[in-house]
N, C-alpha and C positions, 0 to 999 in steps of 0.2 A: 517414226516417232522421237527423237529428238527433237526435229520441231516441236513438235509437239510439249514437248515436256522445259524447251524454251522460251514458246508461246505462253502459258501457266505460270512456267516461275516469273514472267515477267510481270501478269496481270496479278501475281499472289504482291512484288517488290512495289509495283506502280498501288497498291491497297496499302498495304503497311506505309506509306510513303503519308497516302491521304490519312489516313487511320491517326497517328500518328500527330503531324498536326492538328488537326482534332483535340487528340487530347491533352496537345500542348494549350489551344487556346479552350480547352472548359479548364486548363490548372492556372492561365494566366489572364485571360481575360475575363472570366464568368464573375460578372460583381463587379465588375470595374467598369470604367467608361472608356474604356479601347486606348488605344494604343493609335498616335498622329504617324504616320510614317513623311509623310507629304503632307505637311501644311494646309489643308484644305483642297486636299486634291482626294487624297487616297489613309486609308485607315484598315485600321483592324482593329475589330469591330463583332461582340460575340451578341449570335442571336441561336432561336434552338427554334426553327423552322421545320412546324410539322403540318406544310403543307407539299405540294412538287411544286417544279418550278417556279419564284417570282409567288409564293405560299403562296400557290390556288390550292384550291383542294384542301382546304386544311383540317387536320385531323380525319385522314382517311387511312389508314396508315395499314387496315389490311391490304386494301385496294391497290396500291403503293409495291407493300410483298409480292401481289400476286403478278401485277403485271411487270414487276423487277423480270422474278419466276421464268413468266412466258416469253420477253423478250431472249431471256438467255437461253432458253431454247431453241428458238428461231435461229440470232447468231451464231448460235454454236451449230446448225442446220447449213443455214448457208455458210457460213466459214468451211465445214467439212468439203462440201461440193467446190470451194474455191482453188482454180486450181493450180498443181505446183513448180511454178514458171516467177522467173523472177517477176514478170510485170505486175505482177497482183500482189509484192510485197507489201504497196502501201495500205492491201485492202485489210493484209492479217494486221495492220499496223492498227487499223481503224477496229479493226476487234479484239486488241488487247485493252486500248487505251477506253472504247464503251463499257464490255464487260468491266470491268478497273471500277469508271465511275459507278459504274448502277451498282456495286456489289460494295463497292464503298459510302454511299448513301443507303444498302438497304440494309448495312449492320448496322448503322448505327440508328434505324427505322427498331431494324428487329429486338435493339437490344435497351437504348433509351427512346426508341419513339417519338422520337424527330430528329433532325439533319443537323446536326451543327455549322454553321454558319460561321465566317467571318472575315472574307476578306471584303471589302467597300470602301467605290468611290461615287465619296461626299463631290465630289467638283457634280457630279451627271447624277447623285442620288440616285445612283443603280444597284436594284436591288443584292442583300448580302451575297455571297456565294462563299463556297470552299474548295476545295481543291480535285473531290472528283466529278463538280459540277464546271473546270477548266477542263478534264478528260473529256467528258462529251461532248463542249461548245467546240472543240479543238476539228475535236471526229467530224461532228455533223460539219463544219466549214470543208472541211480535209476531205469529204465524202463530198459535196460538190463541189470542190476544185475539180476532183479526181472525173469527178461522173461530164461537168460541162467539157471540162480541155481537158484530159487522157484517155481516160477510155474507150473507143469507138464501139456501136452496139452492140456490133459482133465479140466486141471481150466481153461483154456482160452477156453470153447468151449460156453464158456455164448455170445459171439460177432457173433457166427457163427451158435445161434441158430437160426431155425425153429418157427415163431410165429402162432398166433393159427388159422391161415388163409393159412396153407404153403407156408409163404415165409417167410422173412428173416425183423426182422423189426425195 
C-alpha cells in the first residue's frame, strides 16, 4: 500500500509541476510575443492547442477526454499486474510519467477547453509543447529502450499470464 501511495503522490507532484508551468505561461506569455531564451533556437511562446499531438484533430475535446480516461484505466490495469520486483521499477516510472502527462493535459481540456503549450524550438520549427508532453515523450522513448534492450520476452509475460479462472486477468 505504501508503494501505491508513493506512486500516486509522484503523479500528483508531476501534474502540479505541469499545471504550475501552464499557469505561468497563461500569466506571462498570453498576449505577448513570447520570450527568446536562445535567440533563433528556443523560445517560450504561448499557444492554445485545441487538438492532439502536433495539433491534429482540432476541437475534439470530448473524444480526447474519453481516450484519456480509457487509457488511464488500461494503464492502471497493466500497472497492477507488474511484478513487485526491482527489475520493474522502470515500468513503474513509465506509468507515473504517462499518467501525469495524460492527466496534466486532460485537466486543461476539461477546464479550459484547450491545452496550454509554450515550449518552442524555433531552429527546427518544432510544434509548440508543454511539460505534460515532455512526460509522455520521455516515457515513449524510455519504453522503446526498455523493450528493445532491457527486458526479455519472458520478463513481460505478466502482461498475458492467465488468471485463476483460466482467462486473462
